[in-house]
C-alpha positions, 0 to 999 in steps of 0.5 A: 545646369544638367550638363555635366561638362564641368566634371573634370577628367580626373573624376573616376566615378563612371560616367553613367553614375554621375548624374545620380551623384549630382542628384544626391547633392541636389536633393541634399542642397535643396532640402538642407542648404541654409547659406553659402559663401566663398571665403577663399578662392579655393574654398566654398562654405555651405551651412546645412540645416541639422536634423536627424541623420543629416550629419551622417548623410553629409559625411557619407556623401562627402566620403563617396565623393572624395573616393572618386574625386580625390581633388576635393577636401571636405570638412564637416563641422557639426552644430546643434542647428547647422552643419558646416560643410567646407569644400576645398580644391586645388587651383587646377580644379577651381572651375569645378568649385565655381560650378558647384557655387553656381549650382548651390546659389539658388538652393538656399532655403 
């Protein structure tokens, strides 16, 4: 899914930086994603394998993403073995969450 057509107009990240940000998420997910679920229509729940510096990396990336895509709400839940990352959107941005769920589906370790 290299096509970024699913990125909404409300995203303020400069267009040329979007592939780099997507790549950052992809690397994190490919290295650390243990499970994903969709407990609610507008919430995606990810469990990431913990490790040195991983919680900080997740928080940093989520913070930067919130800065350009204010429709996202990220909640990080630290744990000994797993770090929970809940990603929520409003109803107007459910297609973005759908695209993210599809993107992560094949990345579980």
